[in-house]
N, CA and C atoms of all chains as a GROMACS GRO file, in nm:
protein
  516
    1UNK      N    1   0.250   0.602  -2.026
    1UNK     CA    2   0.217   0.465  -1.982
    1UNK      C    3   0.092   0.418  -2.055
    2UNK      N    4   0.083   0.287  -2.073
    2UNK     CA    5  -0.031   0.227  -2.145
    2UNK      C    6  -0.120   0.156  -2.043
    3UNK      N    7  -0.224   0.227  -1.999
    3UNK     CA    8  -0.312   0.174  -1.894
    3UNK      C    9  -0.379   0.043  -1.938
    4UNK      N   10  -0.420   0.038  -2.067
    4UNK     CA   11  -0.487  -0.084  -2.115
    4UNK      C   12  -0.392  -0.204  -2.108
    5UNK      N   13  -0.267  -0.182  -2.147
    5UNK     CA   14  -0.169  -0.290  -2.136
    5UNK      C   15  -0.148  -0.330  -1.991
    6UNK      N   16  -0.148  -0.228  -1.902
    6UNK     CA   17  -0.136  -0.256  -1.759
    6UNK      C   18  -0.251  -0.341  -1.710
    7UNK      N   19  -0.371  -0.310  -1.761
    7UNK     CA   20  -0.490  -0.384  -1.719
    7UNK      C   21  -0.476  -0.532  -1.760
    8UNK      N   22  -0.424  -0.555  -1.882
    8UNK     CA   23  -0.404  -0.696  -1.928
    8UNK      C   24  -0.300  -0.764  -1.840
    9UNK      N   25  -0.188  -0.696  -1.818
    9UNK     CA   26  -0.080  -0.756  -1.737
    9UNK      C   27  -0.130  -0.786  -1.596
   10UNK      N   28  -0.227  -0.707  -1.549
   10UNK     CA   29  -0.274  -0.718  -1.410
   10UNK      C   30  -0.358  -0.843  -1.386
   11UNK      N   31  -0.388  -0.916  -1.493
   11UNK     CA   32  -0.467  -1.040  -1.471
   11UNK      C   33  -0.394  -1.133  -1.376
   12UNK      N   34  -0.259  -1.130  -1.385
   12UNK     CA   35  -0.182  -1.222  -1.298
   12UNK      C   36  -0.182  -1.174  -1.153
   13UNK      N   37  -0.228  -1.052  -1.130
   13UNK     CA   38  -0.226  -0.997  -0.994
   13UNK      C   39  -0.360  -1.020  -0.922
   14UNK      N   40  -0.465  -1.046  -1.002
   14UNK     CA   41  -0.600  -1.040  -0.946
   14UNK      C   42  -0.629  -1.148  -0.842
   15UNK      N   43  -0.560  -1.259  -0.849
   15UNK     CA   44  -0.587  -1.369  -0.754
   15UNK      C   45  -0.572  -1.319  -0.609
   16UNK      N   46  -0.471  -1.233  -0.586
   16UNK     CA   47  -0.449  -1.184  -0.449
   16UNK      C   48  -0.496  -1.039  -0.434
   17UNK      N   49  -0.468  -0.956  -0.533
   17UNK     CA   50  -0.499  -0.814  -0.521
   17UNK      C   51  -0.640  -0.779  -0.569
   18UNK      N   52  -0.712  -0.880  -0.623
   18UNK     CA   53  -0.849  -0.853  -0.670
   18UNK      C   54  -0.849  -0.794  -0.809
   19UNK      N   55  -0.958  -0.812  -0.882
   19UNK     CA   56  -0.965  -0.767  -1.021
   19UNK      C   57  -0.945  -0.616  -1.033
   20UNK      N   58  -0.995  -0.540  -0.936
   20UNK     CA   59  -0.980  -0.394  -0.944
   20UNK      C   60  -0.899  -0.341  -0.826
   21UNK      N   61  -0.805  -0.422  -0.780
   21UNK     CA   62  -0.712  -0.374  -0.679
   21UNK      C   63  -0.766  -0.371  -0.538
   22UNK      N   64  -0.878  -0.444  -0.516
   22UNK     CA   65  -0.932  -0.459  -0.379
   22UNK      C   66  -0.889  -0.595  -0.328
   23UNK      N   67  -0.800  -0.592  -0.228
   23UNK     CA   68  -0.734  -0.714  -0.184
   23UNK      C   69  -0.832  -0.822  -0.135
   24UNK      N   70  -0.795  -0.947  -0.162
   24UNK     CA   71  -0.877  -1.061  -0.116
   24UNK      C   72  -0.808  -1.134  -0.003
   25UNK      N   73  -0.698  -1.077   0.046
   25UNK     CA   74  -0.616  -1.148   0.145
   25UNK      C   75  -0.568  -1.045   0.247
   26UNK      N   76  -0.594  -1.070   0.378
   26UNK     CA   77  -0.563  -0.967   0.479
   26UNK      C   78  -0.414  -0.931   0.485
   27UNK      N   79  -0.329  -1.016   0.423
   27UNK     CA   80  -0.186  -0.982   0.424
   27UNK      C   81  -0.144  -0.910   0.296
   28UNK      N   82  -0.243  -0.889   0.207
   28UNK     CA   83  -0.212  -0.833   0.076
   28UNK      C   84  -0.277  -0.694   0.065
   29UNK      N   85  -0.200  -0.593   0.022
   29UNK     CA   86  -0.257  -0.458   0.017
   29UNK      C   87  -0.353  -0.437  -0.100
   30UNK      N   88  -0.443  -0.341  -0.079
   30UNK     CA   89  -0.522  -0.291  -0.191
   30UNK      C   90  -0.427  -0.212  -0.281
   31UNK      N   91  -0.449  -0.217  -0.412
   31UNK     CA   92  -0.365  -0.141  -0.505
   31UNK      C   93  -0.446  -0.030  -0.572
   32UNK      N   94  -0.577  -0.040  -0.564
   32UNK     CA   95  -0.664   0.058  -0.632
   32UNK      C   96  -0.631   0.199  -0.586
   33UNK      N   97  -0.602   0.286  -0.684
   33UNK     CA   98  -0.582   0.427  -0.654
   33UNK      C   99  -0.452   0.461  -0.583
   34UNK      N  100  -0.363   0.363  -0.569
   34UNK     CA  101  -0.233   0.397  -0.507
   34UNK      C  102  -0.153   0.483  -0.606
   35UNK      N  103  -0.076   0.580  -0.555
   35UNK     CA  104   0.003   0.665  -0.647
   35UNK      C  105   0.098   0.580  -0.734
   36UNK      N  106   0.104   0.610  -0.862
   36UNK     CA  107   0.181   0.524  -0.955
   36UNK      C  108   0.330   0.520  -0.919
   37UNK      N  109   0.386   0.631  -0.875
   37UNK     CA  110   0.530   0.630  -0.840
   37UNK      C  111   0.557   0.530  -0.728
   38UNK      N  112   0.463   0.525  -0.630
   38UNK     CA  113   0.483   0.431  -0.519
   38UNK      C  114   0.472   0.288  -0.571
   39UNK      N  115   0.374   0.263  -0.658
   39UNK     CA  116   0.356   0.128  -0.712
   39UNK      C  117   0.477   0.087  -0.795
   40UNK      N  118   0.529   0.181  -0.875
   40UNK     CA  119   0.648   0.149  -0.956
   40UNK      C  120   0.764   0.111  -0.865
   41UNK      N  121   0.784   0.190  -0.760
   41UNK     CA  122   0.898   0.163  -0.670
   41UNK      C  123   0.881   0.026  -0.603
   42UNK      N  124   0.759  -0.003  -0.559
   42UNK     CA  125   0.736  -0.131  -0.491
   42UNK      C  126   0.766  -0.248  -0.584
   43UNK      N  127   0.713  -0.239  -0.706
   43UNK     CA  128   0.734  -0.349  -0.802
   43UNK      C  129   0.883  -0.368  -0.831
   44UNK      N  130   0.952  -0.256  -0.853
   44UNK     CA  131   1.096  -0.265  -0.883
   44UNK      C  132   1.174  -0.317  -0.763
   45UNK      N  133   1.134  -0.275  -0.642
   45UNK     CA  134   1.202  -0.325  -0.522
   45UNK      C  135   1.187  -0.476  -0.508
   46UNK      N  136   1.068  -0.527  -0.540
   46UNK     CA  137   1.049  -0.673  -0.536
   46UNK      C  138   1.132  -0.739  -0.646
   47UNK      N  139   1.125  -0.682  -0.765
   47UNK     CA  140   1.196  -0.742  -0.880
   47UNK      C  141   1.348  -0.741  -0.856
   48UNK      N  142   1.397  -0.631  -0.800
   48UNK     CA  143   1.543  -0.615  -0.786
   48UNK      C  144   1.595  -0.659  -0.650
   49UNK      N  145   1.506  -0.710  -0.563
   49UNK     CA  146   1.550  -0.771  -0.438
   49UNK      C  147   1.561  -0.678  -0.318
   50UNK      N  148   1.526  -0.548  -0.336
   50UNK     CA  149   1.533  -0.455  -0.221
   50UNK      C  150   1.421  -0.487  -0.123
   51UNK      N  151   1.322  -0.556  -0.174
   51UNK     CA  152   1.211  -0.598  -0.090
   51UNK      C  153   1.181  -0.744  -0.119
   52UNK      N  154   1.143  -0.822  -0.019
   52UNK     CA  155   1.124  -0.966  -0.045
   52UNK      C  156   0.987  -1.015  -0.001
   53UNK      N  157   0.929  -1.097  -0.088
   53UNK     CA  158   0.802  -1.163  -0.053
   53UNK      C  159   0.793  -1.284  -0.144
   54UNK      N  160   0.755  -1.397  -0.086
   54UNK     CA  161   0.753  -1.524  -0.160
   54UNK      C  162   0.682  -1.505  -0.294
   55UNK      N  163   0.563  -1.450  -0.289
   55UNK     CA  164   0.484  -1.442  -0.414
   55UNK      C  165   0.533  -1.327  -0.502
   56UNK      N  166   0.554  -1.211  -0.443
   56UNK     CA  167   0.587  -1.092  -0.525
   56UNK      C  168   0.724  -1.105  -0.592
   57UNK      N  169   0.817  -1.169  -0.524
   57UNK     CA  170   0.950  -1.185  -0.585
   57UNK      C  171   0.938  -1.266  -0.714
   58UNK      N  172   0.858  -1.372  -0.709
   58UNK     CA  173   0.838  -1.458  -0.827
   58UNK      C  174   0.767  -1.384  -0.939
   59UNK      N  175   0.657  -1.318  -0.904
   59UNK     CA  176   0.574  -1.252  -1.006
   59UNK      C  177   0.645  -1.133  -1.070
   60UNK      N  178   0.725  -1.062  -0.993
   60UNK     CA  179   0.785  -0.939  -1.047
   60UNK      C  180   0.911  -0.968  -1.129
   61UNK      N  181   0.968  -1.084  -1.112
   61UNK     CA  182   1.098  -1.118  -1.171
   61UNK      C  183   1.104  -1.089  -1.322
   62UNK      N  184   1.005  -1.134  -1.402
   62UNK     CA  185   1.015  -1.114  -1.548
   62UNK      C  186   0.970  -0.977  -1.598
   63UNK      N  187   0.926  -0.890  -1.509
   63UNK     CA  188   0.865  -0.765  -1.557
   63UNK      C  189   0.971  -0.668  -1.612
   64UNK      N  190   0.941  -0.608  -1.726
   64UNK     CA  191   1.028  -0.504  -1.780
   64UNK      C  192   0.989  -0.370  -1.715
   65UNK      N  193   1.072  -0.270  -1.733
   65UNK     CA  194   1.037  -0.138  -1.679
   65UNK      C  195   0.906  -0.086  -1.740
   66UNK      N  196   0.883  -0.116  -1.867
   66UNK     CA  197   0.757  -0.074  -1.930
   66UNK      C  198   0.638  -0.147  -1.867
   67UNK      N  199   0.655  -0.275  -1.842
   67UNK     CA  200   0.547  -0.351  -1.774
   67UNK      C  201   0.516  -0.286  -1.638
   68UNK      N  202   0.623  -0.255  -1.564
   68UNK     CA  203   0.606  -0.196  -1.431
   68UNK      C  204   0.531  -0.063  -1.442
   69UNK      N  205   0.571   0.019  -1.540
   69UNK     CA  206   0.507   0.150  -1.557
   69UNK      C  207   0.359   0.134  -1.592
   70UNK      N  208   0.329   0.039  -1.682
   70UNK     CA  209   0.189   0.020  -1.726
   70UNK      C  210   0.103  -0.038  -1.612
   71UNK      N  211   0.158  -0.136  -1.540
   71UNK     CA  212   0.083  -0.194  -1.427
   71UNK      C  213   0.053  -0.086  -1.323
   72UNK      N  214   0.155  -0.005  -1.292
   72UNK     CA  215   0.136   0.100  -1.191
   72UNK      C  216   0.032   0.200  -1.238
   73UNK      N  217   0.037   0.234  -1.368
   73UNK     CA  218  -0.059   0.332  -1.422
   73UNK      C  219  -0.201   0.276  -1.416
   74UNK      N  220  -0.217   0.146  -1.444
   74UNK     CA  221  -0.350   0.086  -1.441
   74UNK      C  222  -0.409   0.093  -1.299
   75UNK      N  223  -0.335   0.043  -1.202
   75UNK     CA  224  -0.391   0.043  -1.066
   75UNK      C  225  -0.411   0.185  -1.012
   76UNK      N  226  -0.319   0.275  -1.049
   76UNK     CA  227  -0.333   0.414  -1.002
   76UNK      C  228  -0.455   0.480  -1.064
   77UNK      N  229  -0.499   0.430  -1.181
   77UNK     CA  230  -0.611   0.493  -1.252
   77UNK      C  231  -0.746   0.456  -1.192
   78UNK      N  232  -0.746   0.354  -1.104
   78UNK     CA  233  -0.874   0.308  -1.050
   78UNK      C  234  -0.923   0.406  -0.944
   79UNK      N  235  -1.043   0.459  -0.966
   79UNK     CA  236  -1.099   0.560  -0.877
   79UNK      C  237  -1.148   0.495  -0.747
   80UNK      N  238  -1.132   0.569  -0.639
   80UNK     CA  239  -1.183   0.518  -0.511
   80UNK      C  240  -1.231   0.636  -0.429
   81UNK      N  241  -1.310   0.607  -0.326
   81UNK     CA  242  -1.340   0.715  -0.232
   81UNK      C  243  -1.331   0.664  -0.089
   82UNK      N  244  -1.304   0.757  -0.001
   82UNK     CA  245  -1.283   0.724   0.140
   82UNK      C  246  -1.396   0.789   0.219
   83UNK      N  247  -1.455   0.713   0.311
   83UNK     CA  248  -1.560   0.770   0.395
   83UNK      C  249  -1.491   0.830   0.517
   84UNK      N  250  -1.491   0.963   0.527
   84UNK     CA  251  -1.418   1.030   0.635
   84UNK      C  252  -1.480   0.998   0.770
   85UNK      N  253  -1.402   0.938   0.861
   85UNK     CA  254  -1.454   0.908   0.995
   85UNK      C  255  -1.493   1.036   1.068
   86UNK      N  256  -1.588   1.022   1.167
   86UNK     CA  257  -1.629   1.142   1.244
   86UNK      C  258  -1.512   1.188   1.331
   87UNK      N  259  -0.719  -0.439   1.948
   87UNK     CA  260  -0.648  -0.316   1.910
   87UNK      C  261  -0.729  -0.196   1.954
   88UNK      N  262  -0.663  -0.086   1.980
   88UNK     CA  263  -0.728   0.037   2.026
   88UNK      C  264  -0.723   0.140   1.913
   89UNK      N  265  -0.833   0.144   1.837
   89UNK     CA  266  -0.837   0.231   1.718
   89UNK      C  267  -0.819   0.378   1.755
   90UNK      N  268  -0.879   0.418   1.868
   90UNK     CA  269  -0.868   0.559   1.909
   90UNK      C  270  -0.723   0.594   1.940
   91UNK      N  271  -0.653   0.502   2.006
   91UNK     CA  272  -0.511   0.528   2.033
   91UNK      C  273  -0.432   0.534   1.902
   92UNK      N  274  -0.471   0.447   1.809
   92UNK     CA  275  -0.407   0.448   1.678
   92UNK      C  276  -0.429   0.581   1.609
   93UNK      N  277  -0.549   0.635   1.622
   93UNK     CA  278  -0.582   0.763   1.558
   93UNK      C  279  -0.492   0.874   1.615
   94UNK      N  280  -0.471   0.870   1.748
   94UNK     CA  281  -0.383   0.972   1.811
   94UNK      C  282  -0.241   0.954   1.759
   95UNK      N  283  -0.192   0.829   1.763
   95UNK     CA  284  -0.055   0.803   1.718
   95UNK      C  285  -0.035   0.844   1.572
   96UNK      N  286  -0.145   0.838   1.494
   96UNK     CA  287  -0.136   0.863   1.349
   96UNK      C  288  -0.114   1.011   1.316
   97UNK      N  289  -0.121   1.096   1.416
   97UNK     CA  290  -0.096   1.240   1.388
   97UNK      C  291   0.041   1.258   1.324
   98UNK      N  292   0.136   1.175   1.368
   98UNK     CA  293   0.272   1.191   1.313
   98UNK      C  294   0.281   1.140   1.168
   99UNK      N  295   0.179   1.071   1.123
   99UNK     CA  296   0.181   1.014   0.987
   99UNK      C  297   0.115   1.108   0.887
  100UNK      N  298   0.033   1.200   0.938
  100UNK     CA  299  -0.057   1.274   0.849
  100UNK      C  300   0.017   1.368   0.754
  101UNK      N  301   0.134   1.411   0.789
  101UNK     CA  302   0.206   1.506   0.701
  101UNK      C  303   0.226   1.446   0.561
  102UNK      N  304   0.254   1.316   0.556
  102UNK     CA  305   0.277   1.250   0.425
  102UNK      C  306   0.156   1.165   0.384
  103UNK      N  307   0.099   1.093   0.479
  103UNK     CA  308  -0.008   0.999   0.446
  103UNK      C  309  -0.146   1.062   0.452
  104UNK      N  310  -0.152   1.189   0.495
  104UNK     CA  311  -0.282   1.258   0.503
  104UNK      C  312  -0.356   1.222   0.630
  105UNK      N  313  -0.447   1.310   0.673
  105UNK     CA  314  -0.518   1.292   0.801
  105UNK      C  315  -0.597   1.161   0.802
  106UNK      N  316  -0.656   1.124   0.691
  106UNK     CA  317  -0.736   1.001   0.687
  106UNK      C  318  -0.676   0.900   0.588
  107UNK      N  319  -0.543   0.902   0.581
  107UNK     CA  320  -0.476   0.799   0.501
  107UNK      C  321  -0.481   0.822   0.352
  108UNK      N  322  -0.512   0.946   0.312
  108UNK     CA  323  -0.506   0.980   0.168
  108UNK      C  324  -0.375   1.054   0.141
  109UNK      N  325  -0.287   0.989   0.068
  109UNK     CA  326  -0.151   1.037   0.050
  109UNK      C  327  -0.145   1.177  -0.010
  110UNK      N  328  -0.047   1.254   0.036
  110UNK     CA  329  -0.026   1.389  -0.017
  110UNK      C  330   0.101   1.392  -0.103
  111UNK      N  331   0.159   1.279  -0.128
  111UNK     CA  332   0.291   1.273  -0.194
  111UNK      C  333   0.289   1.154  -0.291
  112UNK      N  334   0.320   1.176  -0.421
  112UNK     CA  335   0.307   1.068  -0.519
  112UNK      C  336   0.396   0.947  -0.490
  113UNK      N  337   0.493   0.966  -0.398
  113UNK     CA  338   0.579   0.851  -0.365
  113UNK      C  339   0.533   0.781  -0.238
  114UNK      N  340   0.423   0.833  -0.180
  114UNK     CA  341   0.376   0.782  -0.052
  114UNK      C  342   0.240   0.714  -0.073
  115UNK      N  343   0.224   0.591  -0.020
  115UNK     CA  344   0.098   0.521  -0.042
  115UNK      C  345  -0.018   0.576   0.042
  116UNK      N  346  -0.139   0.553  -0.011
  116UNK     CA  347  -0.258   0.574   0.072
  116UNK      C  348  -0.260   0.462   0.176
  117UNK      N  349  -0.308   0.491   0.296
  117UNK     CA  350  -0.318   0.388   0.400
  117UNK      C  351  -0.464   0.357   0.432
  118UNK      N  352  -0.554   0.444   0.391
  118UNK     CA  353  -0.697   0.428   0.423
  118UNK      C  354  -0.746   0.292   0.374
  119UNK      N  355  -0.804   0.215   0.466
  119UNK     CA  356  -0.866   0.088   0.428
  119UNK      C  357  -0.771  -0.024   0.392
  120UNK      N  358  -0.642  -0.004   0.412
  120UNK     CA  359  -0.550  -0.115   0.386
  120UNK      C  360  -0.569  -0.223   0.494
  121UNK      N  361  -0.558  -0.350   0.456
  121UNK     CA  362  -0.575  -0.456   0.556
  121UNK      C  363  -0.476  -0.441   0.672
  122UNK      N  364  -0.524  -0.458   0.794
  122UNK     CA  365  -0.438  -0.429   0.910
  122UNK      C  366  -0.316  -0.521   0.916
  123UNK      N  367  -0.330  -0.646   0.878
  123UNK     CA  368  -0.213  -0.736   0.883
  123UNK      C  369  -0.102  -0.686   0.792
  124UNK      N  370  -0.143  -0.634   0.673
  124UNK     CA  371  -0.040  -0.582   0.580
  124UNK      C  372   0.027  -0.458   0.641
  125UNK      N  373  -0.054  -0.372   0.702
  125UNK     CA  374   0.002  -0.250   0.762
  125UNK      C  375   0.095  -0.284   0.877
  126UNK      N  376   0.055  -0.383   0.958
  126UNK     CA  377   0.141  -0.424   1.071
  126UNK      C  378   0.275  -0.474   1.019
  127UNK      N  379   0.268  -0.558   0.914
  127UNK     CA  380   0.393  -0.615   0.861
  127UNK      C  381   0.482  -0.502   0.805
  128UNK      N  382   0.422  -0.408   0.733
  128UNK     CA  383   0.500  -0.299   0.674
  128UNK      C  384   0.569  -0.218   0.784
  129UNK      N  385   0.492  -0.180   0.886
  129UNK     CA  386   0.550  -0.099   0.994
  129UNK      C  387   0.664  -0.174   1.063
  130UNK      N  388   0.642  -0.302   1.091
  130UNK     CA  389   0.747  -0.381   1.160
  130UNK      C  390   0.869  -0.399   1.069
  131UNK      N  391   0.845  -0.418   0.939
  131UNK     CA  392   0.958  -0.432   0.846
  131UNK      C  393   1.043  -0.305   0.844
  132UNK      N  394   0.976  -0.189   0.847
  132UNK     CA  395   1.054  -0.063   0.852
  132UNK      C  396   1.126  -0.051   0.986
  133UNK      N  397   1.054  -0.081   1.094
  133UNK     CA  398   1.114  -0.069   1.228
  133UNK      C  399   1.232  -0.163   1.245
  134UNK      N  400   1.218  -0.286   1.193
  134UNK     CA  401   1.321  -0.388   1.216
  134UNK      C  402   1.423  -0.397   1.101
  135UNK      N  403   1.410  -0.311   1.001
  135UNK     CA  404   1.512  -0.302   0.898
  135UNK      C  405   1.494  -0.393   0.778
  136UNK      N  406   1.384  -0.470   0.774
  136UNK     CA  407   1.363  -0.557   0.657
  136UNK      C  408   1.326  -0.473   0.536
  137UNK      N  409   1.285  -0.354   0.564
  137UNK     CA  410   1.246  -0.261   0.459
  137UNK      C  411   1.302  -0.124   0.495
  138UNK      N  412   1.351  -0.051   0.395
  138UNK     CA  413   1.418   0.076   0.429
  138UNK      C  414   1.359   0.195   0.357
  139UNK      N  415   1.343   0.305   0.431
  139UNK     CA  416   1.299   0.430   0.373
  139UNK      C  417   1.343   0.540   0.468
  140UNK      N  418   1.400   0.645   0.411
  140UNK     CA  419   1.456   0.754   0.493
  140UNK      C  420   1.357   0.794   0.603
  141UNK      N  421   1.234   0.823   0.562
  141UNK     CA  422   1.137   0.875   0.660
  141UNK      C  423   1.080   0.764   0.747
  142UNK      N  424   1.040   0.653   0.685
  142UNK     CA  425   0.971   0.549   0.761
  142UNK      C  426   1.062   0.481   0.862
  143UNK      N  427   1.188   0.467   0.827
  143UNK     CA  428   1.282   0.403   0.922
  143UNK      C  429   1.290   0.487   1.050
  144UNK      N  430   1.294   0.618   1.036
  144UNK     CA  431   1.302   0.708   1.152
  144UNK      C  432   1.174   0.704   1.234
  145UNK      N  433   1.062   0.716   1.163
  145UNK     CA  434   0.933   0.726   1.233
  145UNK      C  435   0.894   0.595   1.302
  146UNK      N  436   0.931   0.483   1.241
  146UNK     CA  437   0.885   0.354   1.298
  146UNK      C  438   0.975   0.307   1.413
  147UNK      N  439   1.093   0.361   1.422
  147UNK     CA  440   1.195   0.313   1.517
  147UNK      C  441   1.143   0.300   1.661
  148UNK      N  442   1.076   0.404   1.716
  148UNK     CA  443   1.032   0.396   1.858
  148UNK      C  444   0.901   0.320   1.880
  149UNK      N  445   0.837   0.272   1.776
  149UNK     CA  446   0.703   0.213   1.792
  149UNK      C  447   0.708   0.078   1.863
  150UNK      N  448   0.619   0.059   1.960
  150UNK     CA  449   0.606  -0.072   2.025
  150UNK      C  450   0.512  -0.158   1.938
  151UNK      N  451   0.506  -0.287   1.968
  151UNK     CA  452   0.413  -0.375   1.895
  151UNK      C  453   0.268  -0.330   1.914
  152UNK      N  454   0.237  -0.280   2.034
  152UNK     CA  455   0.100  -0.231   2.057
  152UNK      C  456   0.074  -0.106   1.973
  153UNK      N  457   0.172  -0.016   1.964
  153UNK     CA  458   0.156   0.103   1.879
  153UNK      C  459   0.128   0.059   1.735
  154UNK      N  460   0.208  -0.038   1.688
  154UNK     CA  461   0.194  -0.086   1.549
  154UNK      C  462   0.054  -0.142   1.528
  155UNK      N  463   0.008  -0.223   1.624
  155UNK     CA  464  -0.125  -0.285   1.611
  155UNK      C  465  -0.234  -0.178   1.607
  156UNK      N  466  -0.222  -0.077   1.696
  156UNK     CA  467  -0.326   0.028   1.702
  156UNK      C  468  -0.324   0.117   1.576
  157UNK      N  469  -0.205   0.152   1.530
  157UNK     CA  470  -0.194   0.234   1.408
  157UNK      C  471  -0.255   0.159   1.289
  158UNK      N  472  -0.222   0.031   1.278
  158UNK     CA  473  -0.274  -0.050   1.166
  158UNK      C  474  -0.426  -0.059   1.175
  159UNK      N  475  -0.477  -0.078   1.298
  159UNK     CA  476  -0.622  -0.092   1.315
  159UNK      C  477  -0.693   0.039   1.278
  160UNK      N  478  -0.629   0.152   1.312
  160UNK     CA  479  -0.691   0.283   1.280
  160UNK      C  480  -0.704   0.299   1.128
  161UNK      N  481  -0.593   0.284   1.058
  161UNK     CA  482  -0.599   0.308   0.913
  161UNK      C  483  -0.686   0.204   0.844
  162UNK      N  484  -0.684   0.080   0.894
  162UNK     CA  485  -0.766  -0.026   0.833
  162UNK      C  486  -0.915   0.004   0.854
  163UNK      N  487  -0.946   0.080   0.960
  163UNK     CA  488  -1.087   0.106   0.993
  163UNK      C  489  -1.150   0.213   0.903
  164UNK      N  490  -1.065   0.285   0.829
  164UNK     CA  491  -1.119   0.393   0.744
  164UNK      C  492  -1.183   0.331   0.621
  165UNK      N  493  -1.312   0.362   0.601
  165UNK     CA  494  -1.386   0.295   0.493
  165UNK      C  495  -1.338   0.339   0.355
  166UNK      N  496  -1.320   0.246   0.269
  166UNK     CA  497  -1.255   0.268   0.139
  166UNK      C  498  -1.335   0.194   0.032
  167UNK      N  499  -1.383   0.270  -0.068
  167UNK     CA  500  -1.463   0.204  -0.173
  167UNK      C  501  -1.402   0.230  -0.310
  168UNK      N  502  -1.406   0.131  -0.396
  168UNK     CA  503  -1.350   0.147  -0.531
  168UNK      C  504  -1.464   0.172  -0.629
  169UNK      N  505  -1.440   0.264  -0.722
  169UNK     CA  506  -1.536   0.287  -0.830
  169UNK      C  507  -1.495   0.195  -0.945
  170UNK      N  508  -1.576   0.089  -0.968
  170UNK     CA  509  -1.535  -0.013  -1.066
  170UNK      C  510  -1.523   0.046  -1.206
  171UNK      N  511  -1.405   0.033  -1.267
  171UNK     CA  512  -1.388   0.085  -1.404
  171UNK      C  513  -1.475   0.008  -1.502
  172UNK      N  514  -1.506   0.069  -1.620
  172UNK     CA  515  -1.591   0.001  -1.719
  172UNK      C  516  -1.514  -0.114  -1.782
   0.00000   0.00000   0.00000
């Protein structure tokens, strides 16, 4: 996968998912650090109609499998840490 | 929402999603710090059939709306920070 290409493609995602995958909308998930296989499946499900969302169905429609792989690799590459609750 | 109740209910999620929402399976998303509205919608979509997954459909089936709200509040409460890429 080409993470840099994914990063460029991800510009169209940043309005809702944030520049580095930190969501700006309580109905929109964070993408930072999500496993790439899960991200690939989600994108393909939106693109192929197994999953529906007004915005995601539109945005995913033109994506090729390579685009999906690169986008997933980019967001999966973003490092994050979790503060373990007591 | 009752975060403590959500934490108890989340024991059944930890096998795949990890004790604190850090996924143990490349096909399974992290839940730590995800916005609660998104988590609520996902759980209800699995429970009500708008979204399908072998494991999630089974696990979400018995959940009440209160269970869904508490589970979402628990995972959303886990602090999540992104390390901004260069």
